LOSE-857804 format. One line per 4 residues: their letters; for each residue x, y, z of N, C-alpha, C. Coordinates in Angstrom, 2 decimals. Layout:
BEGIN
A) X Y Z X Y Z X Y Z  ...
This chain:
BEGIN
MSSG) 99.45 83.68 98.30 100.66 84.21 99.28 100.18 85.34 99.27  101.51 86.09 99.87 101.07 87.39 101.01 99.56 88.67 100.61  98.97 89.34 101.55 96.74 89.42 101.28 97.89 90.95 102.54  98.78 90.97 102.81 98.32 92.92 103.54 99.81 93.26 103.39
NDLQ) 99.59 94.46 104.55 100.81 95.50 103.72 102.38 95.55 105.02  101.66 94.40 106.05 103.24 94.03 107.49 103.01 93.16 107.27  104.34 92.42 106.58 104.39 91.02 106.51 104.56 89.99 108.03  105.57 91.82 108.60 105.63 90.64 110.06 104.78 90.34 111.12
SEAL) 103.49 91.53 110.13 101.92 91.04 111.69 101.81 89.94 111.00  102.28 89.67 110.06 101.28 88.19 108.93 101.77 87.11 109.37  103.63 87.35 109.53 104.08 86.16 110.62 103.50 85.76 111.77  103.17 86.30 112.57 102.17 86.06 113.87 100.98 85.66 113.35
SKPT) 100.38 85.81 112.28 99.00 85.75 112.85 98.50 84.87 111.72  99.63 84.21 111.29 98.62 82.74 110.10 98.10 81.61 110.88  96.74 81.53 110.89 96.52 79.91 111.37 96.56 79.10 111.40  96.05 78.23 113.14 97.18 77.01 113.55 96.00 75.65 113.33
FSEE) 94.79 76.27 112.61 93.71 74.56 113.07 94.43 73.20 112.79  93.95 73.16 113.96 94.60 71.17 113.46 93.40 70.83 112.94  93.72 69.40 112.08 92.75 68.95 111.02 91.55 68.92 112.11  91.23 67.85 113.15 89.81 68.11 114.11 88.96 69.68 114.14
QASA) 89.91 70.88 114.42 89.26 71.79 113.94 87.93 72.81 112.44  89.61 71.63 111.92 88.99 72.39 110.80 87.72 71.40 110.70  87.96 70.07 110.47 86.71 69.24 110.09 85.39 69.70 110.90  85.60 70.14 112.19 84.14 70.72 112.94 84.07 72.02 111.82
LVES) 84.87 72.63 111.65 84.53 73.98 111.25 83.63 73.85 109.66  83.97 73.17 109.09 82.88 72.68 108.07 81.68 72.68 108.31  81.59 71.41 109.30 80.57 71.08 109.37 79.63 72.38 110.69  80.12 72.59 111.75 79.53 74.27 111.91 78.81 74.85 110.75
VFGL) 79.84 75.34 109.52 79.73 76.49 109.21 78.79 76.74 108.10  79.48 75.26 107.71 78.47 74.88 105.94 77.82 74.05 105.94  77.39 72.87 107.52 76.82 72.16 107.18 77.40 71.03 106.95  78.24 70.62 106.43 78.49 69.32 105.42 79.69 68.70 106.75
KVSK) 78.70 67.31 106.26 79.36 65.93 107.14 80.82 65.51 106.41  81.71 65.83 107.28 82.48 65.26 106.97 83.64 63.80 106.97  84.45 63.51 106.10 85.24 61.81 106.28 85.82 62.13 106.31  87.16 63.05 106.04 88.62 63.13 105.94 88.55 64.74 104.95
VQPL) 90.29 64.50 106.48 90.75 65.73 106.30 91.64 65.92 105.74  93.00 66.80 104.93 94.22 66.97 104.72 94.69 68.17 104.64  95.60 68.17 105.36 96.52 69.82 105.22 96.94 70.17 103.77  96.84 71.45 103.40 97.21 71.63 102.13 98.39 73.36 101.92
PGYD) 99.06 73.39 100.86 100.13 73.85 101.82 99.82 75.76 101.77  99.87 76.63 101.96 99.30 78.15 102.57 100.91 79.05 102.41  101.02 80.68 101.37 101.60 81.46 102.00 101.70 81.76 103.46  100.73 82.34 103.51 100.39 82.90 105.06 99.05 82.46 105.51
DQNF) 97.98 81.73 104.60 97.01 81.58 104.95 97.00 79.95 105.46  95.64 78.99 105.75 96.06 77.67 106.32 95.26 76.82 105.26  95.11 76.19 104.60 94.00 75.42 103.88 94.19 73.64 103.85  92.58 73.64 103.91 92.65 72.48 104.26 91.67 71.58 103.17
HVYV) 92.57 70.17 102.26 92.27 69.37 101.46 90.38 68.30 102.57  88.92 68.54 102.12 88.03 68.57 103.21 87.22 67.61 102.11  87.20 66.06 102.62 86.44 64.77 101.77 84.95 65.05 102.73  83.79 64.69 101.85 82.51 65.07 103.14 81.73 63.56 102.19
TKTK) 81.12 63.12 103.24 79.76 62.25 103.06 79.60 62.53 101.85  79.04 61.62 100.63 78.24 61.70 99.47 76.62 62.18 99.92  76.39 63.58 99.16 75.11 63.91 98.99 74.51 63.82 98.05  72.82 63.60 97.85 72.61 63.47 96.53 73.24 64.32 95.57
DGPT) 73.56 65.33 94.99 74.30 65.78 93.74 75.00 66.77 94.00  75.65 66.82 95.61 76.62 67.94 95.73 78.08 67.06 95.68  79.06 67.82 95.54 80.28 67.28 94.98 80.82 66.47 97.02  81.86 66.00 96.65 82.62 65.29 97.53 83.85 65.83 98.14
EYVL) 84.55 66.73 97.14 85.42 67.14 97.98 85.95 69.10 97.54  86.49 69.60 98.77 86.54 70.83 99.08 87.60 71.41 99.49  88.30 72.38 99.34 88.84 73.44 100.13 88.68 74.58 101.35  89.09 73.74 101.76 88.49 75.13 103.45 90.04 76.01 103.76
KISN) 89.43 77.38 103.10 90.52 78.54 103.15 90.48 79.11 104.47  91.41 78.94 105.16 91.15 79.92 106.91 91.79 80.93 106.86  91.64 82.52 106.55 92.68 83.17 105.96 93.37 84.26 107.67  94.47 84.77 107.54 95.11 84.54 108.77 94.54 86.22 109.11
TETS) 94.91 86.61 110.31 94.47 87.54 110.85 94.55 89.01 110.10  95.03 89.50 109.54 95.42 90.58 108.87 94.26 91.18 107.89  94.39 89.32 107.02 93.50 89.41 105.78 92.02 89.82 106.30  91.82 88.88 107.77 90.02 88.64 107.92 89.77 90.00 108.60
KNPD) 90.47 90.89 108.62 90.39 92.61 109.06 89.53 93.06 107.46  89.74 92.65 106.26 89.31 92.90 105.77 88.19 92.18 104.32  87.14 91.92 105.09 85.98 91.03 105.01 85.29 91.58 103.60  85.72 92.85 103.35 84.95 93.43 101.88 86.05 92.35 100.96
LIEV) 87.53 93.10 100.71 88.10 92.30 99.63 87.58 90.69 99.57  87.15 89.72 100.34 87.23 88.53 100.54 85.81 88.04 99.69  84.84 88.98 100.27 83.63 88.99 99.68 83.62 89.44 97.85  84.73 90.16 97.86 84.43 90.58 96.33 85.45 89.38 95.29
QNHI) 86.23 88.86 95.54 87.45 87.63 95.52 86.47 86.44 95.30  85.39 86.12 95.65 84.43 85.44 96.21 83.46 85.56 95.22  82.82 86.59 94.65 81.80 86.99 93.27 82.43 87.44 92.40  83.93 87.64 92.39 84.35 87.71 90.94 85.09 85.53 90.61
VMFL) 85.27 85.09 91.34 85.34 83.40 91.54 83.58 83.11 90.85  82.51 83.65 91.86 81.80 83.12 90.67 81.04 83.91 89.67  81.28 85.07 89.66 81.13 85.38 87.98 82.05 84.79 86.57  83.74 84.67 87.28 84.18 84.24 85.98 83.83 82.31 85.69
KAAG) 83.33 81.68 87.03 82.67 80.50 86.88 81.25 80.76 85.57  80.40 81.34 86.14 79.21 81.47 84.90 80.08 81.92 83.63  80.35 82.75 83.60 81.19 83.02 81.94 82.16 82.48 81.29  81.99 80.86 82.04 82.70 79.43 81.50 84.32 79.59 81.79
FPTA) 84.79 80.02 82.87 86.12 79.80 83.07 86.41 78.89 84.36  87.66 77.49 84.18 87.74 76.72 84.87 87.63 77.00 86.60  86.89 77.89 86.98 87.58 78.58 88.12 86.23 77.14 89.28  86.32 77.60 90.74 86.13 76.48 91.39 84.20 76.51 91.77
SVCR) 83.96 76.40 92.50 82.06 76.49 92.83 82.53 77.11 94.65  81.76 78.78 94.89 82.14 79.10 96.29 80.85 78.48 96.94  81.09 78.02 98.31 79.87 77.59 99.01 79.22 78.10 99.60  78.27 78.14 100.25 77.66 79.34 101.01 77.01 78.17 102.83
TKGD) 77.51 79.45 103.54 77.17 79.18 104.58 75.91 78.28 105.06  75.29 78.27 106.30 74.37 77.63 106.78 73.60 78.86 107.15  73.90 80.40 106.98 73.37 81.47 107.45 72.87 81.99 105.39  73.58 81.55 104.86 73.81 81.64 103.33 74.64 82.94 102.66
NTTS) 75.48 83.08 103.10 77.08 83.90 103.14 78.65 83.97 101.89  78.82 83.91 101.94 80.34 83.43 101.08 81.21 83.06 102.26  81.41 84.10 103.16 82.22 84.17 103.95 81.89 83.86 105.68  82.51 83.17 106.67 82.01 83.65 107.94 83.26 84.11 108.35
LVSV) 82.72 84.30 109.83 83.90 84.95 110.69 84.14 84.14 112.03  85.26 83.69 112.04 85.20 82.90 113.52 86.39 83.11 114.29  85.61 82.98 115.56 86.04 83.44 116.41 87.24 82.53 117.25  88.60 82.62 118.11 88.96 81.66 118.10 89.81 82.31 120.03
DSGS) 89.06 81.79 121.13 90.29 82.50 121.97 91.08 81.49 122.43  92.44 82.16 121.86 93.59 82.01 122.09 94.81 82.21 123.36  93.68 82.55 124.69 93.88 82.17 125.97 93.72 83.75 126.16  95.20 84.73 125.99 95.62 85.68 125.62 94.99 87.14 125.01
EIKN) 94.73 86.72 123.55 93.16 87.35 122.84 92.35 86.65 122.28  91.63 87.16 121.72 90.64 86.74 120.82 91.02 87.17 119.78  91.77 85.81 118.61 91.74 86.32 117.14 90.60 85.66 116.47  90.80 86.57 114.90 89.51 86.79 114.36 90.07 85.79 113.07
YLVR) 89.36 85.03 112.73 89.60 84.51 111.23 88.15 84.23 110.02  88.66 84.61 108.75 87.31 84.35 107.78 87.44 82.98 106.92  86.85 81.97 107.06 86.31 81.41 106.41 85.56 81.11 105.26  86.32 80.99 104.41 85.63 80.14 103.30 85.69 79.03 102.49
LLTY) 84.41 78.14 102.53 84.58 76.43 101.72 84.35 76.72 99.94  85.37 76.39 99.47 85.11 76.30 97.39 85.88 74.35 97.40  84.54 74.52 96.34 84.35 72.57 95.57 85.89 72.91 95.03  86.93 71.69 95.27 87.79 70.97 94.73 87.75 70.81 93.09
LPGR) 89.34 71.52 92.61 89.36 71.32 91.22 90.26 70.35 91.28  90.24 69.25 90.26 91.03 68.14 89.79 92.61 68.70 88.80  93.33 68.33 89.01 94.52 68.43 87.69 96.08 68.35 87.99  96.64 68.07 87.11 97.90 68.45 87.31 98.39 70.00 87.51
PIAE) 98.86 70.48 88.28 99.77 71.89 88.11 100.48 71.94 86.98  100.88 73.08 86.08 101.48 73.36 85.11 102.88 72.72 85.88  103.27 73.09 86.85 104.35 72.19 87.19 105.18 70.99 87.23  104.25 69.89 87.28 104.08 69.02 87.07 104.15 67.91 85.82
IPIS) 104.08 68.84 84.75 103.78 68.71 83.52 104.95 69.01 82.51  105.24 68.37 81.12 105.85 69.03 80.28 105.02 69.84 79.50  105.62 71.06 79.42 104.43 72.76 79.02 104.94 72.79 77.54  104.07 72.41 76.96 104.42 72.97 74.82 104.27 74.15 74.77
PQLL) 104.77 75.03 73.50 104.72 76.59 73.25 102.84 76.50 72.87  103.16 75.67 72.24 100.81 75.96 72.13 100.58 75.93 73.40  100.28 74.86 75.19 100.53 75.13 75.60 100.29 76.70 76.62  101.62 77.11 76.54 101.95 78.85 76.32 101.22 79.65 76.26
YEIG) 101.18 79.20 74.72 100.54 80.20 74.24 98.32 80.37 74.79  98.08 79.31 75.20 96.90 79.08 75.54 96.47 79.26 77.18  97.72 79.70 77.58 97.69 80.64 78.80 97.93 81.98 79.09  98.62 82.66 78.18 98.69 83.48 77.31 97.14 83.58 77.17
KLAA) 96.52 83.83 76.60 95.22 83.86 76.00 94.66 84.06 77.42  94.59 82.69 78.14 93.67 82.45 78.80 93.43 83.76 79.78  95.18 84.22 80.27 95.43 85.80 80.97 94.55 86.73 80.71  94.79 86.74 79.42 93.81 87.86 78.59 92.87 87.93 78.54
NLDK) 92.19 86.53 78.93 90.80 86.72 78.70 89.65 86.89 79.81  90.38 86.30 80.89 90.36 86.83 81.96 89.84 88.15 82.33  91.37 89.14 82.27 90.93 90.80 82.70 90.16 91.14 81.78  90.06 90.38 80.39 88.70 91.28 79.60 87.59 90.88 80.63
TLEK) 87.19 90.16 80.72 85.83 89.46 81.12 85.64 90.31 82.37  86.71 90.64 83.47 86.95 91.09 84.55 86.19 92.94 84.25  86.22 93.10 82.98 85.60 94.29 82.85 84.10 94.99 82.65  83.57 93.43 82.51 82.06 93.51 82.62 81.82 93.18 84.43
FHHP) 82.44 93.45 85.34 82.15 93.08 86.59 81.92 94.02 87.64  81.00 94.24 88.39 80.90 95.10 89.25 80.34 94.50 90.51  80.23 95.25 91.39 80.09 94.96 92.80 79.70 96.30 93.54  79.03 96.70 94.67 78.96 97.24 95.21 80.70 97.66 95.92
KLSS) 81.33 96.87 96.45 82.71 96.61 97.32 83.86 97.12 96.42  84.24 96.92 95.27 84.97 96.60 94.20 85.64 97.59 94.49  85.44 98.61 95.25 87.07 99.41 95.39 88.14 99.05 96.07  87.54 98.21 96.67 88.11 97.26 98.07 89.69 96.25 97.00
LHRE) 89.31 96.63 95.78 90.36 95.65 95.01 91.76 97.19 94.73  91.25 98.29 94.68 92.41 99.47 94.73 93.28 99.04 95.93  94.23 97.95 96.16 95.29 97.51 97.29 96.42 98.10 97.20  96.24 100.04 98.23 97.89 100.46 97.19 99.18 100.35 97.88
NFIW) 99.09 99.57 98.87 100.14 99.01 99.65 100.56 97.47 99.76  100.20 97.05 98.47 99.96 95.20 98.46 101.25 94.83 98.11  101.43 94.43 98.85 103.18 94.38 98.16 103.66 92.77 97.05  102.05 92.64 96.80 102.12 91.92 95.60 101.82 92.79 94.28
NLKN) 101.31 93.60 94.69 100.93 94.35 92.97 102.52 95.60 92.93  102.54 95.14 90.50 103.09 94.96 90.64 103.69 96.42 90.58  103.27 97.46 90.62 103.89 98.84 90.95 104.05 99.76 92.25  104.10 98.68 93.41 104.85 98.60 94.09 105.95 97.98 94.50
VPLL) 106.61 97.76 93.24 108.14 97.15 93.47 109.45 97.56 94.52  109.11 99.36 94.86 110.12 99.97 95.45 109.70 99.30 96.67  108.44 99.31 97.20 108.27 98.66 98.84 109.47 97.25 98.72  109.89 96.69 97.74 110.63 95.58 97.96 112.50 96.23 99.21
EKYL) 113.02 97.39 98.93 113.71 98.17 99.47 113.86 97.96 101.20  112.67 97.58 101.94 112.68 97.38 103.57 112.61 96.18 103.72  112.76 94.82 102.20 113.31 93.27 102.72 114.42 92.93 102.16  114.98 94.61 101.40 116.35 93.23 100.42 117.74 92.66 102.00
YALG) 117.12 93.24 103.15 118.66 92.67 104.33 117.94 90.95 104.47  117.45 90.39 103.85 116.91 88.97 103.43 118.16 88.35 103.03  118.47 89.09 102.04 118.70 88.12 101.12 120.61 88.35 100.81  121.22 89.65 102.23 122.90 89.44 102.51 122.88 90.06 101.57
QNRN) 124.59 90.61 101.77 125.25 90.87 100.86 125.88 90.47 99.46  125.01 89.80 98.65 125.22 88.95 97.09 125.45 89.93 96.16  125.58 89.43 94.68 124.94 88.95 93.70 123.85 89.62 93.17  122.83 89.11 93.85 121.77 88.47 94.05 121.35 89.55 94.86
REIV) 121.45 90.12 95.02 120.94 91.56 95.67 121.44 92.62 95.30  122.76 92.33 94.33 123.00 93.75 93.82 122.06 93.91 92.48  122.06 92.86 91.83 120.74 92.54 90.51 119.49 93.00 91.33  118.88 93.07 92.01 117.18 93.50 92.27 117.46 94.44 92.58
EQVI) 118.51 94.91 92.96 118.88 97.08 93.38 119.36 97.81 91.81  119.20 96.90 91.24 119.20 97.37 89.99 117.98 97.34 89.45  117.23 96.12 89.82 115.80 96.05 88.99 115.16 97.32 89.29  115.29 97.51 90.49 114.21 98.86 91.50 114.86 99.79 91.32
HLFK) 115.84 100.13 90.93 115.94 101.07 90.33 115.70 101.45 89.01  115.84 101.04 87.99 115.24 100.25 87.01 114.13 100.95 86.51  113.36 100.42 87.74 111.57 100.22 87.98 111.06 102.18 88.50  111.90 102.53 89.23 111.65 103.60 89.68 112.16 105.03 87.93
EEVM) 113.19 104.33 87.23 113.09 105.55 86.83 112.46 105.43 85.42  111.82 103.94 84.94 111.97 104.03 83.45 110.05 103.43 83.51  110.04 102.05 84.90 108.40 102.09 84.92 107.34 103.01 85.08  107.70 103.72 86.27 106.64 104.35 87.35 106.31 105.61 86.93
SKLS) 106.89 106.41 85.53 106.45 107.17 84.54 105.50 106.85 83.45  105.29 105.18 83.43 104.82 105.04 82.58 103.26 104.70 82.42  103.39 104.47 83.86 102.41 103.92 85.27 101.06 104.85 83.97  100.76 105.80 83.90 99.68 105.99 83.51 99.16 106.03 82.04
HFRE) 100.51 105.57 81.86 100.26 105.12 79.91 99.40 104.07 79.55  99.85 102.94 80.70 98.99 101.51 80.22 97.94 101.56 80.80  97.16 100.64 80.18 95.39 100.35 80.15 95.00 99.58 81.88  94.48 100.12 82.20 93.82 99.84 83.89 92.71 97.98 83.87
CINH) 93.10 97.81 84.65 92.64 96.66 84.83 92.25 95.63 85.89  91.46 94.74 86.29 91.89 94.24 87.01 92.59 92.51 87.26  93.60 92.69 88.00 94.01 91.59 87.58 94.27 90.53 88.48  94.40 89.29 87.87 94.48 87.86 89.43 95.87 88.01 89.39
GDLN) 96.53 88.33 88.96 97.90 88.45 89.72 99.07 87.70 89.93  98.29 85.94 89.86 99.40 84.95 90.64 99.11 83.48 89.83  98.84 84.14 88.42 98.81 83.04 87.63 99.90 82.04 87.68  99.93 81.22 88.65 101.67 80.57 88.05 101.78 79.51 87.93
DHNI) 102.53 78.47 87.92 102.75 76.95 87.57 101.87 75.99 88.59  102.37 76.74 89.92 100.96 76.19 90.82 99.62 76.65 90.75  99.27 77.16 90.56 97.86 78.06 90.23 96.91 77.62 89.29  97.06 77.00 88.04 97.41 76.69 86.62 96.88 75.29 86.51
LTES) 95.37 74.09 86.05 95.64 73.16 86.46 95.36 72.47 85.07  96.06 71.37 84.96 95.77 70.75 83.69 95.01 69.08 83.60  95.00 69.32 82.55 94.10 67.06 82.31 94.28 66.62 81.14  95.01 65.67 80.86 95.26 65.05 79.62 94.59 64.78 78.44
CKSA) 94.27 65.30 77.36 93.91 64.46 76.21 94.47 64.26 75.22  93.83 63.41 74.22 94.61 62.71 72.90 94.76 63.96 71.87  95.93 64.53 71.72 95.64 64.65 70.55 95.65 64.22 69.05  95.38 64.69 67.39 94.49 64.20 66.57 95.74 63.26 66.32
SGDA) 96.92 63.59 66.61 97.89 62.42 66.11 98.22 61.09 67.24  97.48 61.25 68.16 97.29 60.38 69.23 97.91 60.58 70.37  98.79 61.59 70.03 99.73 61.67 71.19 99.33 62.29 72.56  99.64 62.37 73.98 99.00 63.51 74.84 99.34 64.64 74.78
EYQV) 97.89 65.21 74.81 99.08 66.15 74.98 97.55 67.70 76.63  98.10 67.99 77.04 97.53 69.52 78.23 96.74 70.01 77.80  96.01 70.78 78.74 95.36 71.58 78.45 94.38 71.95 79.35  94.43 73.11 79.47 93.84 74.25 80.98 92.77 73.78 81.76
SGIL) 92.70 73.21 83.12 90.99 72.19 83.40 91.25 73.09 84.27  91.76 74.11 85.20 91.29 74.76 86.47 92.32 76.27 86.85  91.81 77.04 87.22 92.22 78.47 87.77 92.08 78.03 89.27  93.03 78.55 89.77 93.52 78.41 91.83 93.19 80.57 92.11
DFDD) 93.68 80.10 93.05 93.90 80.88 93.81 93.91 82.68 93.54  92.68 82.74 93.63 92.00 84.66 93.68 92.52 85.58 94.43  92.82 85.41 95.64 93.81 85.82 96.72 94.39 87.40 96.07  95.23 87.33 95.74 96.37 88.83 94.67 95.49 89.53 93.68
MSYG) 93.78 88.92 94.04 93.51 90.33 92.94 93.87 91.67 93.48  94.19 92.67 92.65 93.88 94.16 92.76 93.80 94.43 91.37  93.73 95.80 91.56 93.83 96.64 90.45 94.90 97.22 90.09  95.71 96.46 88.69 96.66 96.51 88.01 96.65 97.18 86.31
YYVF) 97.11 96.63 85.43 97.18 97.25 84.24 97.40 95.65 83.12  96.82 96.05 82.47 97.11 94.55 81.49 98.62 93.88 81.46  98.57 94.51 81.31 100.98 94.66 81.00 101.07 93.91 81.83  100.62 93.92 83.60 101.33 93.08 84.77 100.65 91.84 84.66
EVAI) 99.47 91.70 84.02 99.18 90.10 83.67 99.58 89.68 83.01  100.46 89.66 81.70 101.09 89.25 81.29 102.81 88.69 81.85  103.42 90.12 81.83 104.29 89.80 82.80 105.14 88.81 83.84  103.51 88.74 84.65 103.35 88.03 85.68 103.65 86.07 85.35
TIMY) 102.17 86.32 84.62 102.61 85.24 83.24 103.73 84.77 83.01  104.25 85.56 82.16 105.37 84.86 81.77 106.47 84.55 82.62  106.80 85.15 83.97 108.18 84.95 84.89 107.67 83.55 85.54  105.79 83.69 85.79 106.16 82.27 86.31 105.69 81.16 84.80
MMIE) 105.64 81.14 84.50 105.64 80.01 83.54 107.88 79.37 82.95  108.05 81.10 83.06 109.66 80.55 82.69 109.99 80.02 83.82  109.78 79.42 85.49 110.46 78.82 86.33 110.54 77.24 86.10  109.31 76.49 85.91 109.84 75.55 85.02 110.28 75.06 83.65
SKSP) 110.98 76.03 83.10 110.71 75.61 81.02 112.27 75.10 81.05  112.45 74.58 80.91 114.36 73.84 79.88 114.48 75.15 79.21  114.13 75.99 78.37 114.08 76.64 77.52 113.32 78.30 78.13  114.12 78.82 79.54 113.22 79.76 79.82 113.09 81.04 79.20
IQVG) 113.86 81.68 78.31 113.85 82.94 77.64 113.43 82.75 76.31  112.72 81.46 75.75 111.52 81.17 74.46 110.23 81.14 75.12  109.87 81.67 76.27 108.77 81.27 76.72 107.81 82.58 76.79  108.59 83.17 77.01 108.09 84.78 76.92 107.32 85.19 75.28
GHVL) 107.99 84.60 74.21 107.19 85.07 72.84 106.08 84.22 72.70  105.86 82.87 73.16 104.62 82.20 73.07 103.58 83.09 74.13  103.83 83.16 75.12 102.56 83.65 76.46 102.04 84.61 75.77  103.47 86.05 75.41 102.77 87.02 74.99 101.39 86.60 73.33
AGFE) 102.09 86.35 72.83 101.49 85.76 71.60 99.84 84.80 71.79  99.46 84.47 72.82 98.44 84.06 73.27 98.01 85.26 73.71  98.26 86.19 74.97 97.66 86.98 75.08 97.22 88.11 74.18  98.35 88.82 72.79 97.40 89.58 71.94 96.78 88.55 70.84
SVTP) 96.73 87.76 71.06 95.49 87.30 70.13 94.13 87.86 71.30  94.02 87.85 72.03 93.14 89.44 72.58 93.54 90.58 73.26  94.41 90.52 73.21 94.53 91.78 73.84 96.15 92.64 73.83  95.80 93.11 71.87 97.20 93.41 71.84 97.68 94.06 72.55
LTAV) 98.90 94.26 73.07 99.79 95.59 73.68 99.86 96.78 72.90  99.96 97.99 73.98 101.02 99.43 73.17 102.15 99.25 72.89  102.59 100.14 71.86 104.00 100.14 72.30 104.70 100.42 73.65  104.20 101.66 73.84 104.63 101.84 75.48 104.92 100.71 76.22
ERSA) 103.71 99.82 76.32 103.06 98.89 77.58 104.50 97.80 77.14  104.77 97.22 75.33 105.77 96.36 75.19 107.04 96.63 75.63  107.28 98.16 75.59 108.67 98.53 75.88 108.94 98.35 77.69  108.11 98.11 77.97 108.14 97.44 79.92 108.11 96.49 80.38
LFLL) 107.89 95.39 79.21 107.34 94.11 79.98 108.88 93.87 80.26  110.34 94.24 79.74 111.07 93.21 80.22 111.46 93.58 81.60  111.82 94.55 81.84 111.31 95.10 83.59 110.62 94.64 83.78  109.46 94.49 83.71 108.47 93.53 84.63 108.68 93.00 84.83
VCSR) 108.94 91.49 83.80 108.96 90.33 84.25 110.57 90.50 85.29  111.51 90.86 85.11 112.35 90.73 85.97 112.16 91.55 87.60  111.01 92.43 86.98 110.22 92.91 88.88 109.53 92.09 89.65  108.75 91.10 88.68 107.91 90.22 89.29 108.83 88.92 89.80
FCQS) 109.86 88.82 89.26 111.24 87.71 89.72 111.33 88.04 91.02  112.02 89.55 90.86 112.20 90.05 91.94 111.80 90.22 93.38  109.71 90.42 93.12 109.13 90.36 94.57 108.86 89.21 94.79  108.91 88.03 93.77 109.31 86.33 94.28 110.58 86.20 95.00
LVMA) 111.29 86.27 94.83 112.69 85.96 95.18 113.13 86.32 97.00  112.58 88.37 96.49 112.66 88.95 97.73 111.82 88.45 98.79  110.73 88.06 98.78 109.92 88.11 99.87 110.27 86.30 100.46  110.55 85.43 98.86 110.23 84.10 99.62 111.56 83.97 100.75
AYSC) 112.24 84.58 100.07 113.96 84.60 101.32 113.41 85.53 102.51  112.46 86.46 102.81 111.70 87.17 104.31 110.73 86.07 104.43  110.13 85.63 104.23 109.06 84.78 104.24 109.97 83.55 104.88  111.07 82.88 104.81 111.84 81.27 105.06 112.78 82.48 106.57
QLHP) 112.69 83.42 106.83 113.14 83.95 107.94 112.28 83.74 109.01  111.44 84.08 108.25 110.22 84.12 109.51 108.76 82.71 109.74  109.33 81.62 108.43 108.16 81.25 108.19 109.30 79.30 108.27  110.24 79.23 109.12 111.51 77.91 108.42 111.00 76.93 108.53
ENKD) 110.03 76.55 108.90 109.25 75.02 108.80 108.43 75.50 107.63  108.42 76.36 106.95 107.71 76.03 105.58 108.64 76.58 104.17  109.81 75.79 104.27 110.59 76.41 103.52 110.43 75.84 102.58  109.73 74.86 102.10 109.75 73.70 100.96 109.12 74.79 99.84
YLMV) 108.04 74.74 100.49 107.64 75.73 99.43 107.06 76.86 99.57  108.08 77.92 100.02 108.17 79.38 100.48 109.76 79.35 99.39  109.78 78.47 99.14 111.19 78.62 98.39 111.68 77.73 96.59  110.39 77.45 96.33 110.35 76.70 94.72 110.06 77.82 94.19
TAKT) 110.08 79.38 94.04 110.66 79.98 92.78 112.31 80.04 92.73  112.47 79.86 93.82 114.22 80.39 94.16 115.23 79.09 93.45  114.06 77.99 93.34 115.33 77.22 92.63 115.93 77.12 91.40  115.51 78.25 90.97 115.89 78.37 89.35 115.57 79.95 89.00
GWKH) 114.71 80.48 90.09 114.41 81.79 89.85 115.79 82.61 89.40  116.94 82.77 90.43 118.05 83.90 90.41 118.33 83.41 89.22  118.13 82.10 88.58 118.85 81.48 87.80 118.55 82.67 86.61  117.45 82.39 85.94 116.60 83.21 84.97 117.28 84.61 84.98
LQQM) 116.87 84.64 86.39 116.75 86.61 86.23 118.32 86.84 85.98  119.15 86.37 86.62 120.56 86.57 86.28 120.36 86.20 84.61  119.85 85.53 84.35 119.87 85.39 82.96 119.65 86.68 81.67  118.20 87.03 82.33 118.12 87.53 81.43 118.70 89.40 81.59
FDMG) 118.78 89.22 82.68 120.28 90.61 83.17 121.26 90.11 82.05  122.14 89.41 82.01 122.60 89.09 81.19 123.17 89.56 79.66  121.64 88.72 79.38 121.47 89.03 77.68 121.69 90.16 77.44  120.77 90.89 78.50 120.03 92.18 78.12 118.04 92.45 77.32
QKAV) 118.48 93.91 77.85 116.15 94.22 77.30 116.33 93.36 76.06  117.48 94.28 74.43 117.13 94.15 73.35 117.79 92.72 72.88  117.72 91.46 73.83 118.10 90.33 72.72 117.15 90.03 73.80  116.09 90.00 74.83 115.73 88.91 75.17 114.25 89.60 74.19
EAIW) 114.03 90.71 74.08 112.81 91.65 73.64 112.52 91.20 71.67  113.92 90.93 71.55 113.90 90.16 70.22 114.17 89.24 69.72  113.59 87.94 71.24 113.01 87.21 71.27 112.03 86.51 71.07  111.85 87.45 72.18 110.19 87.19 72.48 109.51 87.82 71.51
FETA) 109.30 89.15 70.85 109.05 89.86 69.91 108.46 89.53 68.76  110.28 88.31 67.72 110.25 87.42 66.93 108.85 86.19 67.15  109.48 85.66 67.86 108.30 84.56 68.24 106.81 84.65 68.42  106.52 85.96 69.11 105.00 86.76 68.67 104.96 86.39 67.40
KSYE) 105.35 86.91 67.22 105.23 87.75 65.93 104.92 86.57 64.67  105.61 85.44 64.82 105.58 83.88 64.22 103.84 83.80 64.12  103.72 84.00 65.24 102.60 83.46 65.33 101.17 83.37 63.82  101.37 85.28 64.05 100.73 86.74 62.81 100.75 85.35 61.71
SGIS) 102.09 84.74 61.23 101.64 84.13 60.01 101.36 82.97 59.74  101.16 82.55 61.12 101.14 80.55 61.27 101.81 79.51 61.38  102.70 80.41 61.68 104.62 79.55 62.00 105.31 80.10 63.20  104.65 79.10 64.05 105.47 79.32 65.33 106.51 78.88 65.89
M) 107.33 79.23 66.52 108.98 78.91 66.63 109.23 77.87 67.51
């Protein structure tokens, strides 16, 4: 997702490396012999699936990430993200491994002369994680519970993370941090004049009125910030009854990490798990139950959850519409959320906060008594 303050400048700064150039980068920067390269989707960075010639012990598949020129101006942030991925891997989370350059760094700044100017891009290489994204599988209440639990455990574990450049995660005007929902106002024109825009305007108004005053009462933490249905990978396993089940096997994309709050993480996770669900309103209770098995929300955090989920829908839907105007060639990838997102947001609004909360909180409570709904 987006990783800067000015998306207009990012539109002009997305890398455009060819597969041949990507292959040459991996060989020159990381010293690996490439056998094949395939492009992967990316919001405003460029990603490649890289296959390398088998070495004695090392993996043969990697992901090359080339950051846009705006993000590349903030190497401290990328360095901290890399060290968080390594920290979580060491703590037992299913994250990728970060590969070091020939100079023993976790990133490399590559300069490209485009003729009119020299552009700098931060490059890094991660091991490729196999698995099927949540978006492609039938998702059970138990898996939703496990994803909620994973989100809470991830944030809780990061309480122990230390790094001299950790302050780079205080990303004040970062459009994807939930506390910056009011910044969406300058992108609303991308929606035109319609019912969708009216709902977004209402959510922004309610956020200013009801959430902003509560921020100081929320418990702060580092958020992954993008546990969406394409960033959580699964593998199938046999249940005790012999049926196929799925369990989480990988967590991707730490580019949206920033300082936030525990309640932000669960709200973001609920919203993205709703996207592919046939019973979207029911999703929240299962995710919340898993999250609260690790970190129970306070009364004030719970009271903001409905609006925070609505706010994340607004962030995703508004920025997708805006980015489509800048990158029409990337429309299929950018509009993944919009296919069902507007419908889910409208349903939540039509039902109202009390009715939705009743379903979520009753479902979450049922786990305490051992009878999940």
